A tleap script that builds the chain and sets N, CA, C and O, in Angstrom:
source leaprc.protein.ff14SB
mol = sequence {
  NMET THR ALA VAL PRO ALA PRO VAL ARG ALA
  LEU THR VAL LEU TYR ASP ALA ASN CYS PRO
  LEU CYS VAL HIE LEU ARG SER TRP LEU LEU
  ARG GLN ARG GLN LEU VAL PRO LEU ARG ALA
  VAL PRO ALA GLY SER VAL GLU ALA GLN ARG
  ARG TYR PRO GLU LEU ASP HIE ALA ARG THR
  LEU ARG GLU ILE THR VAL ILE GLY ASP SER
  GLY GLN ILE TYR THR GLY GLN ALA ALA TRP
  VAL VAL CYS LEU TRP ALA LEU ALA GLU TYR
  ARG SER ARG ALA HIE TRP LEU ALA THR PRO
  ALA GLY ALA PRO PHE VAL ARG VAL THR MET
  LEU ALA ALA ALA LYS TYR ARG GLU ALA VAL
  GLY ARG PRO GLY THR ALA SER PRO CYS ALA
  GLU GLN CYS ALA VAL PRO CARG
}
set mol.1.N position { -42.526 -6.350 -13.013 }
set mol.1.CA position { -42.430 -6.881 -11.675 }
set mol.1.C position { -41.764 -8.262 -11.745 }
set mol.1.O position { -42.104 -9.074 -12.605 }
set mol.2.N position { -40.824 -8.520 -10.845 }
set mol.2.CA position { -40.094 -9.780 -10.791 }
set mol.2.C position { -40.832 -10.763 -9.901 }
set mol.2.O position { -41.316 -10.407 -8.827 }
set mol.3.N position { -40.912 -12.001 -10.361 }
set mol.3.CA position { -41.568 -13.041 -9.569 }
set mol.3.C position { -40.703 -13.387 -8.359 }
set mol.3.O position { -39.480 -13.485 -8.460 }
set mol.4.N position { -41.351 -13.566 -7.233 }
set mol.4.CA position { -40.662 -13.949 -6.013 }
set mol.4.C position { -40.587 -15.486 -5.994 }
set mol.4.O position { -41.601 -16.155 -6.190 }
set mol.5.N position { -39.390 -16.044 -5.760 }
set mol.5.CA position { -39.282 -17.513 -5.720 }
set mol.5.C position { -40.166 -18.097 -4.620 }
set mol.5.O position { -40.308 -17.515 -3.545 }
set mol.6.N position { -40.747 -19.237 -4.903 }
set mol.6.CA position { -41.584 -19.913 -3.910 }
set mol.6.C position { -40.725 -20.406 -2.760 }
set mol.6.O position { -39.623 -20.909 -2.978 }
set mol.7.N position { -41.223 -20.265 -1.526 }
set mol.7.CA position { -40.447 -20.783 -0.392 }
set mol.7.C position { -40.394 -22.314 -0.444 }
set mol.7.O position { -41.304 -22.964 -0.960 }
set mol.8.N position { -39.332 -22.862 0.091 }
set mol.8.CA position { -39.177 -24.310 0.161 }
set mol.8.C position { -39.828 -24.779 1.457 }
set mol.8.O position { -39.422 -24.380 2.549 }
set mol.9.N position { -40.839 -25.628 1.323 }
set mol.9.CA position { -41.544 -26.131 2.503 }
set mol.9.C position { -41.271 -27.609 2.760 }
set mol.9.O position { -41.573 -28.120 3.839 }
set mol.10.N position { -40.700 -28.297 1.772 }
set mol.10.CA position { -40.342 -29.715 1.917 }
set mol.10.C position { -39.315 -30.045 0.846 }
set mol.10.O position { -39.291 -29.423 -0.216 }
set mol.11.N position { -38.472 -31.021 1.129 }
set mol.11.CA position { -37.433 -31.446 0.188 }
set mol.11.C position { -37.468 -32.968 0.057 }
set mol.11.O position { -37.695 -33.689 1.029 }
set mol.12.N position { -37.238 -33.427 -1.157 }
set mol.12.CA position { -37.110 -34.861 -1.412 }
set mol.12.C position { -35.682 -35.127 -1.845 }
set mol.12.O position { -35.192 -34.544 -2.812 }
set mol.13.N position { -35.021 -36.014 -1.120 }
set mol.13.CA position { -33.640 -36.393 -1.415 }
set mol.13.C position { -33.686 -37.701 -2.197 }
set mol.13.O position { -34.213 -38.703 -1.714 }
set mol.14.N position { -33.132 -37.685 -3.407 }
set mol.14.CA position { -33.002 -38.912 -4.187 }
set mol.14.C position { -31.646 -39.511 -3.834 }
set mol.14.O position { -30.613 -38.864 -4.011 }
set mol.15.N position { -31.647 -40.736 -3.340 }
set mol.15.CA position { -30.408 -41.364 -2.876 }
set mol.15.C position { -30.259 -42.725 -3.541 }
set mol.15.O position { -31.252 -43.347 -3.918 }
set mol.16.N position { -29.038 -43.184 -3.685 }
set mol.16.CA position { -28.759 -44.483 -4.280 }
set mol.16.C position { -28.950 -45.559 -3.213 }
set mol.16.O position { -28.129 -45.679 -2.304 }
set mol.17.N position { -30.007 -46.328 -3.312 }
set mol.17.CA position { -30.329 -47.350 -2.322 }
set mol.17.C position { -29.350 -48.525 -2.346 }
set mol.17.O position { -29.378 -49.365 -1.447 }
set mol.18.N position { -28.482 -48.596 -3.363 }
set mol.18.CA position { -27.486 -49.666 -3.445 }
set mol.18.C position { -26.113 -49.225 -2.954 }
set mol.18.O position { -25.158 -50.000 -3.015 }
set mol.19.N position { -26.004 -48.020 -2.478 }
set mol.19.CA position { -24.741 -47.464 -2.008 }
set mol.19.C position { -24.757 -47.413 -0.476 }
set mol.19.O position { -25.588 -46.710 0.099 }
set mol.20.N position { -23.864 -48.136 0.192 }
set mol.20.CA position { -23.873 -48.128 1.662 }
set mol.20.C position { -23.713 -46.729 2.253 }
set mol.20.O position { -24.369 -46.401 3.241 }
set mol.21.N position { -22.857 -45.906 1.668 }
set mol.21.CA position { -22.675 -44.559 2.197 }
set mol.21.C position { -23.931 -43.726 1.985 }
set mol.21.O position { -24.347 -42.997 2.886 }
set mol.22.N position { -24.538 -43.820 0.815 }
set mol.22.CA position { -25.758 -43.062 0.532 }
set mol.22.C position { -26.882 -43.450 1.496 }
set mol.22.O position { -27.614 -42.590 1.986 }
set mol.23.N position { -27.008 -44.747 1.760 }
set mol.23.CA position { -28.038 -45.230 2.683 }
set mol.23.C position { -27.751 -44.722 4.095 }
set mol.23.O position { -28.667 -44.320 4.812 }
set mol.24.N position { -26.484 -44.743 4.489 }
set mol.24.CA position { -26.110 -44.237 5.816 }
set mol.24.C position { -26.440 -42.742 5.936 }
set mol.24.O position { -27.021 -42.313 6.933 }
set mol.25.N position { -26.068 -41.953 4.923 }
set mol.25.CA position { -26.333 -40.513 4.968 }
set mol.25.C position { -27.830 -40.222 4.958 }
set mol.25.O position { -28.280 -39.296 5.633 }
set mol.26.N position { -28.606 -40.995 4.204 }
set mol.26.CA position { -30.063 -40.835 4.212 }
set mol.26.C position { -30.591 -41.056 5.624 }
set mol.26.O position { -31.388 -40.261 6.122 }
set mol.27.N position { -30.152 -42.130 6.267 }
set mol.27.CA position { -30.614 -42.423 7.631 }
set mol.27.C position { -30.216 -41.307 8.593 }
set mol.27.O position { -31.007 -40.903 9.445 }
set mol.28.N position { -28.983 -40.810 8.453 }
set mol.28.CA position { -28.517 -39.726 9.311 }
set mol.28.C position { -29.381 -38.478 9.117 }
set mol.28.O position { -29.810 -37.856 10.089 }
set mol.29.N position { -29.632 -38.119 7.868 }
set mol.29.CA position { -30.462 -36.938 7.596 }
set mol.29.C position { -31.835 -37.065 8.234 }
set mol.29.O position { -32.327 -36.119 8.850 }
set mol.30.N position { -32.449 -38.219 8.089 }
set mol.30.CA position { -33.811 -38.408 8.582 }
set mol.30.C position { -33.889 -38.462 10.104 }
set mol.30.O position { -34.962 -38.251 10.670 }
set mol.31.N position { -32.773 -38.741 10.777 }
set mol.31.CA position { -32.750 -38.746 12.256 }
set mol.31.C position { -32.587 -37.343 12.851 }
set mol.31.O position { -32.857 -37.140 14.035 }
set mol.32.N position { -32.150 -36.383 12.046 }
set mol.32.CA position { -31.894 -35.037 12.546 }
set mol.32.C position { -33.194 -34.260 12.723 }
set mol.32.O position { -34.200 -34.551 12.077 }
set mol.33.N position { -33.153 -33.261 13.617 }
set mol.33.CA position { -34.312 -32.360 13.762 }
set mol.33.C position { -34.369 -31.480 12.526 }
set mol.33.O position { -33.395 -30.809 12.183 }
set mol.34.N position { -35.514 -31.489 11.861 }
set mol.34.CA position { -35.661 -30.819 10.569 }
set mol.34.C position { -36.492 -29.550 10.692 }
set mol.34.O position { -37.568 -29.555 11.291 }
set mol.35.N position { -35.985 -28.471 10.123 }
set mol.35.CA position { -36.757 -27.240 9.998 }
set mol.35.C position { -37.619 -27.285 8.744 }
set mol.35.O position { -38.688 -26.679 8.686 }
set mol.36.N position { -37.141 -28.004 7.752 }
set mol.36.CA position { -37.873 -28.261 6.515 }
set mol.36.C position { -37.950 -29.783 6.395 }
set mol.36.O position { -36.915 -30.449 6.416 }
set mol.37.N position { -39.146 -30.342 6.270 }
set mol.37.CA position { -39.259 -31.795 6.192 }
set mol.37.C position { -38.486 -32.377 5.009 }
set mol.37.O position { -38.535 -31.864 3.892 }
set mol.38.N position { -37.773 -33.463 5.294 }
set mol.38.CA position { -37.023 -34.192 4.269 }
set mol.38.C position { -37.705 -35.528 4.029 }
set mol.38.O position { -38.072 -36.237 4.966 }
set mol.39.N position { -37.866 -35.855 2.759 }
set mol.39.CA position { -38.327 -37.181 2.363 }
set mol.39.C position { -37.185 -37.817 1.592 }
set mol.39.O position { -36.401 -37.115 0.953 }
set mol.40.N position { -37.084 -39.123 1.643 }
set mol.40.CA position { -36.041 -39.825 0.894 }
set mol.40.C position { -36.703 -40.824 -0.042 }
set mol.40.O position { -37.564 -41.606 0.362 }
set mol.41.N position { -36.285 -40.782 -1.297 }
set mol.41.CA position { -36.811 -41.688 -2.315 }
set mol.41.C position { -35.617 -42.277 -3.055 }
set mol.41.O position { -34.718 -41.538 -3.455 }
set mol.42.N position { -35.591 -43.592 -3.244 }
set mol.42.CA position { -34.473 -44.182 -3.988 }
set mol.42.C position { -34.375 -43.596 -5.401 }
set mol.42.O position { -35.361 -43.556 -6.136 }
set mol.43.N position { -33.191 -43.151 -5.761 }
set mol.43.CA position { -32.954 -42.599 -7.098 }
set mol.43.C position { -33.176 -43.689 -8.135 }
set mol.43.O position { -32.802 -44.841 -7.917 }
set mol.44.N position { -33.776 -43.335 -9.251 }
set mol.44.CA position { -34.005 -44.269 -10.337 }
set mol.44.C position { -35.146 -45.244 -10.100 }
set mol.44.O position { -35.447 -46.065 -10.967 }
set mol.45.N position { -35.783 -45.166 -8.940 }
set mol.45.CA position { -36.870 -46.099 -8.614 }
set mol.45.C position { -38.132 -45.742 -9.397 }
set mol.45.O position { -38.240 -44.663 -9.979 }
set mol.46.N position { -39.076 -46.669 -9.395 }
set mol.46.CA position { -40.365 -46.426 -10.041 }
set mol.46.C position { -41.024 -45.200 -9.413 }
set mol.46.O position { -41.608 -44.372 -10.112 }
set mol.47.N position { -40.925 -45.093 -8.086 }
set mol.47.CA position { -41.527 -43.940 -7.393 }
set mol.47.C position { -40.877 -42.634 -7.839 }
set mol.47.O position { -41.579 -41.657 -8.100 }
set mol.48.N position { -39.547 -42.601 -7.930 }
set mol.48.CA position { -38.851 -41.392 -8.369 }
set mol.48.C position { -39.250 -41.028 -9.798 }
set mol.48.O position { -39.468 -39.856 -10.104 }
set mol.49.N position { -39.346 -42.022 -10.664 }
set mol.49.CA position { -39.724 -41.761 -12.051 }
set mol.49.C position { -41.165 -41.284 -12.158 }
set mol.49.O position { -41.480 -40.446 -13.003 }
set mol.50.N position { -42.038 -41.808 -11.312 }
set mol.50.CA position { -43.438 -41.373 -11.307 }
set mol.50.C position { -43.553 -39.931 -10.801 }
set mol.50.O position { -44.266 -39.116 -11.388 }
set mol.51.N position { -42.847 -39.625 -9.709 }
set mol.51.CA position { -42.921 -38.278 -9.126 }
set mol.51.C position { -42.254 -37.210 -9.984 }
set mol.51.O position { -42.730 -36.078 -10.072 }
set mol.52.N position { -41.146 -37.586 -10.613 }
set mol.52.CA position { -40.319 -36.604 -11.327 }
set mol.52.C position { -39.989 -37.091 -12.734 }
set mol.52.O position { -38.828 -37.376 -13.026 }
set mol.53.N position { -40.981 -37.191 -13.604 }
set mol.53.CA position { -40.739 -37.739 -14.944 }
set mol.53.C position { -39.787 -36.889 -15.785 }
set mol.53.O position { -39.190 -37.394 -16.736 }
set mol.54.N position { -39.641 -35.619 -15.451 }
set mol.54.CA position { -38.788 -34.717 -16.229 }
set mol.54.C position { -37.299 -34.878 -15.924 }
set mol.54.O position { -36.466 -34.355 -16.663 }
set mol.55.N position { -36.949 -35.586 -14.858 }
set mol.55.CA position { -35.539 -35.739 -14.476 }
set mol.55.C position { -34.824 -36.778 -15.326 }
set mol.55.O position { -35.440 -37.703 -15.856 }
set mol.56.N position { -33.524 -36.608 -15.445 }
set mol.56.CA position { -32.655 -37.622 -16.039 }
set mol.56.C position { -32.324 -38.584 -14.893 }
set mol.56.O position { -31.434 -38.309 -14.088 }
set mol.57.N position { -33.032 -39.697 -14.820 }
set mol.57.CA position { -32.905 -40.592 -13.669 }
set mol.57.C position { -31.573 -41.320 -13.624 }
set mol.57.O position { -31.120 -41.698 -12.543 }
set mol.58.N position { -30.939 -41.525 -14.755 }
set mol.58.CA position { -29.592 -42.105 -14.739 }
set mol.58.C position { -28.635 -41.126 -14.058 }
set mol.58.O position { -27.750 -41.539 -13.308 }
set mol.59.N position { -28.809 -39.859 -14.313 }
set mol.59.CA position { -27.952 -38.837 -13.687 }
set mol.59.C position { -28.173 -38.775 -12.176 }
set mol.59.O position { -27.226 -38.544 -11.423 }
set mol.60.N position { -29.420 -38.979 -11.724 }
set mol.60.CA position { -29.680 -38.910 -10.283 }
set mol.60.C position { -28.983 -40.043 -9.530 }
set mol.60.O position { -28.777 -39.949 -8.320 }
set mol.61.N position { -28.622 -41.108 -10.237 }
set mol.61.CA position { -27.841 -42.185 -9.613 }
set mol.61.C position { -26.362 -41.827 -9.533 }
set mol.61.O position { -25.628 -42.402 -8.730 }
set mol.62.N position { -25.922 -40.884 -10.355 }
set mol.62.CA position { -24.513 -40.471 -10.362 }
set mol.62.C position { -24.270 -39.223 -9.519 }
set mol.62.O position { -23.159 -39.010 -9.033 }
set mol.63.N position { -25.286 -38.411 -9.346 }
set mol.63.CA position { -25.115 -37.120 -8.675 }
set mol.63.C position { -26.271 -36.897 -7.710 }
set mol.63.O position { -27.437 -37.055 -8.072 }
set mol.64.N position { -25.932 -36.528 -6.474 }
set mol.64.CA position { -26.979 -36.261 -5.488 }
set mol.64.C position { -27.946 -35.230 -6.058 }
set mol.64.O position { -27.534 -34.212 -6.615 }
set mol.65.N position { -29.239 -35.512 -5.910 }
set mol.65.CA position { -30.290 -34.633 -6.421 }
set mol.65.C position { -31.330 -34.451 -5.330 }
set mol.65.O position { -31.770 -35.418 -4.707 }
set mol.66.N position { -31.717 -33.208 -5.106 }
set mol.66.CA position { -32.738 -32.875 -4.112 }
set mol.66.C position { -33.774 -32.003 -4.808 }
set mol.66.O position { -33.424 -31.074 -5.535 }
set mol.67.N position { -35.060 -32.308 -4.582 }
set mol.67.CA position { -36.136 -31.571 -5.230 }
set mol.67.C position { -36.982 -30.883 -4.173 }
set mol.67.O position { -37.411 -31.498 -3.197 }
set mol.68.N position { -37.215 -29.586 -4.391 }
set mol.68.CA position { -38.086 -28.826 -3.508 }
set mol.68.C position { -39.536 -29.037 -3.884 }
set mol.68.O position { -39.842 -29.454 -5.001 }
set mol.69.N position { -40.435 -28.748 -2.945 }
set mol.69.CA position { -41.859 -28.985 -3.159 }
set mol.69.C position { -42.472 -28.092 -4.232 }
set mol.69.O position { -43.575 -28.371 -4.703 }
set mol.70.N position { -41.787 -27.034 -4.625 }
set mol.70.CA position { -42.288 -26.177 -5.704 }
set mol.70.C position { -41.528 -26.409 -7.008 }
set mol.70.O position { -41.578 -25.584 -7.920 }
set mol.71.N position { -40.827 -27.533 -7.086 }
set mol.71.CA position { -40.128 -27.887 -8.317 }
set mol.71.C position { -38.671 -27.467 -8.381 }
set mol.71.O position { -38.019 -27.684 -9.403 }
set mol.72.N position { -38.145 -26.875 -7.328 }
set mol.72.CA position { -36.731 -26.511 -7.313 }
set mol.72.C position { -35.900 -27.782 -7.416 }
set mol.72.O position { -36.227 -28.796 -6.799 }
set mol.73.N position { -34.822 -27.726 -8.197 }
set mol.73.CA position { -33.936 -28.879 -8.346 }
set mol.73.C position { -32.534 -28.458 -7.944 }
set mol.73.O position { -31.980 -27.500 -8.483 }
set mol.74.N position { -31.968 -29.184 -6.992 }
set mol.74.CA position { -30.619 -28.932 -6.506 }
set mol.74.C position { -29.777 -30.171 -6.806 }
set mol.74.O position { -30.209 -31.294 -6.544 }
set mol.75.N position { -28.595 -29.974 -7.346 }
set mol.75.CA position { -27.693 -31.096 -7.627 }
set mol.75.C position { -26.302 -30.764 -7.095 }
set mol.75.O position { -25.985 -29.611 -6.805 }
set mol.76.N position { -25.484 -31.805 -6.976 }
set mol.76.CA position { -24.090 -31.618 -6.582 }
set mol.76.C position { -23.944 -30.866 -5.275 }
set mol.76.O position { -24.616 -31.168 -4.289 }
set mol.77.N position { -23.058 -29.881 -5.280 }
set mol.77.CA position { -22.756 -29.133 -4.056 }
set mol.77.C position { -23.985 -28.440 -3.497 }
set mol.77.O position { -24.180 -28.419 -2.282 }
set mol.78.N position { -24.819 -27.871 -4.359 }
set mol.78.CA position { -26.029 -27.191 -3.887 }
set mol.78.C position { -26.961 -28.160 -3.166 }
set mol.78.O position { -27.626 -27.781 -2.202 }
set mol.79.N position { -27.013 -29.408 -3.629 }
set mol.79.CA position { -27.873 -30.402 -2.989 }
set mol.79.C position { -27.391 -30.715 -1.571 }
set mol.79.O position { -28.196 -30.826 -0.646 }
set mol.80.N position { -26.061 -30.856 -1.406 }
set mol.80.CA position { -25.512 -31.098 -0.064 }
set mol.80.C position { -25.859 -29.934 0.868 }
set mol.80.O position { -26.279 -30.142 2.006 }
set mol.81.N position { -25.680 -28.723 0.375 }
set mol.81.CA position { -25.914 -27.542 1.207 }
set mol.81.C position { -27.388 -27.418 1.571 }
set mol.81.O position { -27.709 -27.111 2.719 }
set mol.82.N position { -28.289 -27.650 0.625 }
set mol.82.CA position { -29.711 -27.504 0.935 }
set mol.82.C position { -30.169 -28.575 1.927 }
set mol.82.O position { -31.072 -28.327 2.726 }
set mol.83.N position { -29.563 -29.750 1.885 }
set mol.83.CA position { -29.893 -30.767 2.901 }
set mol.83.C position { -29.505 -30.279 4.291 }
set mol.83.O position { -30.280 -30.419 5.237 }
set mol.84.N position { -28.319 -29.713 4.418 }
set mol.84.CA position { -27.897 -29.176 5.723 }
set mol.84.C position { -28.758 -27.992 6.139 }
set mol.84.O position { -29.066 -27.833 7.320 }
set mol.85.N position { -29.151 -27.157 5.173 }
set mol.85.CA position { -30.003 -25.995 5.430 }
set mol.85.C position { -31.342 -26.423 6.038 }
set mol.85.O position { -31.929 -25.683 6.827 }
set mol.86.N position { -31.819 -27.601 5.676 }
set mol.86.CA position { -33.107 -28.095 6.175 }
set mol.86.C position { -33.031 -28.544 7.630 }
set mol.86.O position { -34.066 -28.728 8.271 }
set mol.87.N position { -31.815 -28.725 8.163 }
set mol.87.CA position { -31.632 -29.260 9.507 }
set mol.87.C position { -31.412 -28.153 10.531 }
set mol.87.O position { -30.649 -27.216 10.293 }
set mol.88.N position { -32.080 -28.268 11.660 }
set mol.88.CA position { -32.000 -27.235 12.700 }
set mol.88.C position { -30.565 -26.975 13.146 }
set mol.88.O position { -30.145 -25.823 13.251 }
set mol.89.N position { -29.820 -28.034 13.407 }
set mol.89.CA position { -28.480 -27.879 13.947 }
set mol.89.C position { -27.456 -27.383 12.923 }
set mol.89.O position { -26.387 -26.902 13.300 }
set mol.90.N position { -27.770 -27.494 11.653 }
set mol.90.CA position { -26.785 -27.191 10.609 }
set mol.90.C position { -27.160 -26.011 9.708 }
set mol.90.O position { -26.419 -25.705 8.773 }
set mol.91.N position { -28.271 -25.354 9.960 }
set mol.91.CA position { -28.708 -24.282 9.059 }
set mol.91.C position { -27.682 -23.153 8.968 }
set mol.91.O position { -27.356 -22.711 7.867 }
set mol.92.N position { -27.173 -22.683 10.091 }
set mol.92.CA position { -26.212 -21.564 10.022 }
set mol.92.C position { -24.946 -21.999 9.286 }
set mol.92.O position { -24.363 -21.209 8.543 }
set mol.93.N position { -24.522 -23.227 9.481 }
set mol.93.CA position { -23.359 -23.742 8.767 }
set mol.93.C position { -23.653 -23.808 7.264 }
set mol.93.O position { -22.779 -23.503 6.452 }
set mol.94.N position { -24.851 -24.195 6.895 }
set mol.94.CA position { -25.230 -24.273 5.479 }
set mol.94.C position { -25.176 -22.898 4.836 }
set mol.94.O position { -24.745 -22.765 3.691 }
set mol.95.N position { -25.610 -21.872 5.564 }
set mol.95.CA position { -25.530 -20.504 5.015 }
set mol.95.C position { -24.078 -20.161 4.693 }
set mol.95.O position { -23.794 -19.587 3.642 }
set mol.96.N position { -23.166 -20.508 5.585 }
set mol.96.CA position { -21.754 -20.215 5.343 }
set mol.96.C position { -21.206 -21.062 4.191 }
set mol.96.O position { -20.457 -20.560 3.353 }
set mol.97.N position { -21.579 -22.347 4.150 }
set mol.97.CA position { -21.097 -23.227 3.083 }
set mol.97.C position { -21.564 -22.765 1.697 }
set mol.97.O position { -20.936 -23.090 0.689 }
set mol.98.N position { -22.654 -22.016 1.650 }
set mol.98.CA position { -23.177 -21.502 0.376 }
set mol.98.C position { -22.417 -20.275 -0.116 }
set mol.98.O position { -22.671 -19.795 -1.221 }
set mol.99.N position { -21.499 -19.766 0.682 }
set mol.99.CA position { -20.726 -18.588 0.277 }
set mol.99.C position { -19.466 -19.023 -0.474 }
set mol.99.O position { -19.078 -20.190 -0.411 }
set mol.100.N position { -18.826 -18.090 -1.185 }
set mol.100.CA position { -17.559 -18.446 -1.847 }
set mol.100.C position { -16.497 -18.959 -0.856 }
set mol.100.O position { -15.673 -19.799 -1.219 }
set mol.101.N position { -16.512 -18.468 0.368 }
set mol.101.CA position { -15.543 -18.939 1.371 }
set mol.101.C position { -15.828 -20.372 1.791 }
set mol.101.O position { -14.893 -21.125 2.066 }
set mol.102.N position { -17.084 -20.766 1.847 }
set mol.102.CA position { -17.443 -22.105 2.300 }
set mol.102.C position { -17.457 -23.152 1.206 }
set mol.102.O position { -17.330 -24.343 1.494 }
set mol.103.N position { -17.608 -22.740 -0.041 }
set mol.103.CA position { -17.720 -23.691 -1.158 }
set mol.103.C position { -16.569 -24.693 -1.246 }
set mol.103.O position { -16.817 -25.863 -1.537 }
set mol.104.N position { -15.317 -24.282 -1.006 }
set mol.104.CA position { -14.238 -25.279 -1.071 }
set mol.104.C position { -14.407 -26.407 -0.050 }
set mol.104.O position { -13.991 -27.536 -0.309 }
set mol.105.N position { -15.006 -26.118 1.095 }
set mol.105.CA position { -15.224 -27.152 2.106 }
set mol.105.C position { -16.263 -28.163 1.630 }
set mol.105.O position { -16.143 -29.357 1.907 }
set mol.106.N position { -17.275 -27.691 0.921 }
set mol.106.CA position { -18.273 -28.607 0.363 }
set mol.106.C position { -17.600 -29.514 -0.662 }
set mol.106.O position { -17.822 -30.725 -0.672 }
set mol.107.N position { -16.787 -28.927 -1.511 }
set mol.107.CA position { -16.095 -29.703 -2.549 }
set mol.107.C position { -15.184 -30.767 -1.923 }
set mol.107.O position { -15.179 -31.915 -2.369 }
set mol.108.N position { -14.426 -30.396 -0.906 }
set mol.108.CA position { -13.525 -31.339 -0.234 }
set mol.108.C position { -14.335 -32.459 0.420 }
set mol.108.O position { -13.928 -33.620 0.375 }
set mol.109.N position { -15.457 -32.130 1.017 }
set mol.109.CA position { -16.305 -33.141 1.640 }
set mol.109.C position { -16.827 -34.118 0.604 }
set mol.109.O position { -16.849 -35.325 0.842 }
set mol.110.N position { -17.247 -33.605 -0.542 }
set mol.110.CA position { -17.742 -34.478 -1.612 }
set mol.110.C position { -16.620 -35.379 -2.134 }
set mol.110.O position { -16.847 -36.557 -2.410 }
set mol.111.N position { -15.428 -34.836 -2.267 }
set mol.111.CA position { -14.294 -35.645 -2.722 }
set mol.111.C position { -13.937 -36.724 -1.699 }
set mol.111.O position { -13.619 -37.854 -2.071 }
set mol.112.N position { -13.989 -36.377 -0.417 }
set mol.112.CA position { -13.707 -37.357 0.636 }
set mol.112.C position { -14.747 -38.474 0.607 }
set mol.112.O position { -14.406 -39.645 0.773 }
set mol.113.N position { -16.002 -38.120 0.399 }
set mol.113.CA position { -17.053 -39.133 0.311 }
set mol.113.C position { -16.804 -40.054 -0.882 }
set mol.113.O position { -16.996 -41.265 -0.783 }
set mol.114.N position { -16.383 -39.490 -1.995 }
set mol.114.CA position { -16.093 -40.305 -3.183 }
set mol.114.C position { -14.943 -41.271 -2.895 }
set mol.114.O position { -15.000 -42.436 -3.288 }
set mol.115.N position { -13.906 -40.795 -2.215 }
set mol.115.CA position { -12.774 -41.665 -1.854 }
set mol.115.C position { -13.235 -42.779 -0.910 }
set mol.115.O position { -12.817 -43.928 -1.055 }
set mol.116.N position { -14.073 -42.451 0.028 }
set mol.116.CA position { -14.589 -43.458 0.953 }
set mol.116.C position { -15.378 -44.521 0.189 }
set mol.116.O position { -15.222 -45.716 0.440 }
set mol.117.N position { -16.221 -44.084 -0.739 }
set mol.117.CA position { -17.015 -45.037 -1.523 }
set mol.117.C position { -16.115 -45.983 -2.305 }
set mol.117.O position { -16.416 -47.170 -2.438 }
set mol.118.N position { -15.017 -45.459 -2.817 }
set mol.118.CA position { -14.064 -46.316 -3.523 }
set mol.118.C position { -13.471 -47.353 -2.573 }
set mol.118.O position { -13.234 -48.498 -2.960 }
set mol.119.N position { -13.234 -46.945 -1.335 }
set mol.119.CA position { -12.585 -47.813 -0.352 }
set mol.119.C position { -13.508 -48.894 0.197 }
set mol.119.O position { -13.018 -49.917 0.675 }
set mol.120.N position { -14.826 -48.707 0.146 }
set mol.120.CA position { -15.733 -49.685 0.746 }
set mol.120.C position { -15.932 -50.918 -0.111 }
set mol.120.O position { -16.540 -51.888 0.342 }
set mol.121.N position { -15.436 -50.904 -1.336 }
set mol.121.CA position { -15.533 -52.093 -2.178 }
set mol.121.C position { -14.610 -53.180 -1.659 }
set mol.121.O position { -13.626 -52.893 -0.977 }
set mol.122.N position { -14.925 -54.426 -1.978 }
set mol.122.CA position { -14.067 -55.542 -1.584 }
set mol.122.C position { -12.744 -55.461 -2.334 }
set mol.122.O position { -12.720 -54.977 -3.466 }
set mol.123.N position { -11.644 -55.917 -1.742 }
set mol.123.CA position { -10.358 -55.883 -2.442 }
set mol.123.C position { -10.467 -56.572 -3.798 }
set mol.123.O position { -11.008 -57.673 -3.904 }
set mol.124.N position { -9.957 -55.924 -4.817 }
set mol.124.CA position { -9.970 -56.486 -6.160 }
set mol.124.C position { -11.274 -56.295 -6.906 }
set mol.124.O position { -11.393 -56.725 -8.054 }
set mol.125.N position { -12.274 -55.650 -6.271 }
set mol.125.CA position { -13.542 -55.399 -6.951 }
set mol.125.C position { -13.870 -53.923 -6.850 }
set mol.125.O position { -13.332 -53.201 -6.011 }
set mol.126.N position { -14.749 -53.499 -7.707 }
set mol.126.CA position { -15.185 -52.098 -7.675 }
set mol.126.C position { -16.118 -51.890 -6.486 }
set mol.126.O position { -16.795 -52.817 -6.040 }
set mol.127.N position { -16.142 -50.678 -5.992 }
set mol.127.CA position { -17.071 -50.309 -4.935 }
set mol.127.C position { -18.493 -50.535 -5.425 }
set mol.127.O position { -18.746 -50.384 -6.620 }
set mol.128.N position { -19.431 -50.891 -4.554 }
set mol.128.CA position { -20.800 -51.123 -4.989 }
set mol.128.C position { -21.441 -49.892 -5.622 }
set mol.128.O position { -22.422 -50.013 -6.357 }
set mol.129.N position { -20.899 -48.719 -5.346 }
set mol.129.CA position { -21.513 -47.526 -5.933 }
set mol.129.C position { -20.459 -46.641 -6.595 }
set mol.129.O position { -20.668 -45.434 -6.718 }
set mol.130.N position { -19.361 -47.196 -7.012 }
set mol.130.CA position { -18.252 -46.398 -7.558 }
set mol.130.C position { -18.698 -45.509 -8.715 }
set mol.130.O position { -18.367 -44.323 -8.742 }
set mol.131.N position { -19.442 -46.061 -9.670 }
set mol.131.CA position { -19.868 -45.250 -10.809 }
set mol.131.C position { -21.027 -44.334 -10.453 }
set mol.131.O position { -21.031 -43.164 -10.836 }
set mol.132.N position { -22.004 -44.849 -9.729 }
set mol.132.CA position { -23.188 -44.064 -9.418 }
set mol.132.C position { -22.885 -42.848 -8.547 }
set mol.132.O position { -23.524 -41.804 -8.678 }
set mol.133.N position { -21.909 -42.992 -7.663 }
set mol.133.CA position { -21.662 -41.952 -6.682 }
set mol.133.C position { -20.468 -41.061 -7.036 }
set mol.133.O position { -20.045 -40.245 -6.216 }
set mol.134.N position { -19.939 -41.203 -8.210 }
set mol.134.CA position { -18.753 -40.432 -8.584 }
set mol.134.C position { -19.044 -38.941 -8.517 }
set mol.134.O position { -20.132 -38.487 -8.873 }
set mol.135.N position { -18.061 -38.195 -8.058 }
set mol.135.CA position { -18.186 -36.747 -7.985 }
set mol.135.C position { -18.018 -36.193 -9.390 }
set mol.135.O position { -17.011 -36.475 -10.039 }
set mol.136.N position { -18.988 -35.404 -9.884 }
set mol.136.CA position { -18.855 -34.841 -11.225 }
set mol.136.C position { -17.674 -33.888 -11.289 }
set mol.136.O position { -17.399 -33.172 -10.326 }
set mol.137.N position { -16.989 -33.876 -12.394 }
set mol.137.CA position { -15.819 -33.013 -12.545 }
set mol.137.C position { -16.130 -31.873 -13.470 }
set mol.137.O position { -15.267 -31.033 -13.725 }
savepdb mol mol.pdb
quit
């Protein structure tokens, strides 16, 4: 008999509290009507390390990470999609984005966010989150 995956009843989004875009997206997510409750915890924080000692916390500063209440771990594109899946207004879109047809749109969105993060730095200096928020290749 195959084990049935546990349903997701809550999600924790680890976000870079030093990244203006990450902070903005966290605020946007938390303002939306949620079908699955979202919690936000600063990535790499004492709280994140206490809650999730098994995670590579340096990696969570470089790559979006979302944890389900039953221990599910979503990173990169899957993390973006599961965040949208948790929102009432975006659930159907998230289902489509999870398909092979929708995946390129997730990738383009992540690349656009990375370009924006590069642009928010002061002229002649690195973006405040350039390394932490880089899109994995």
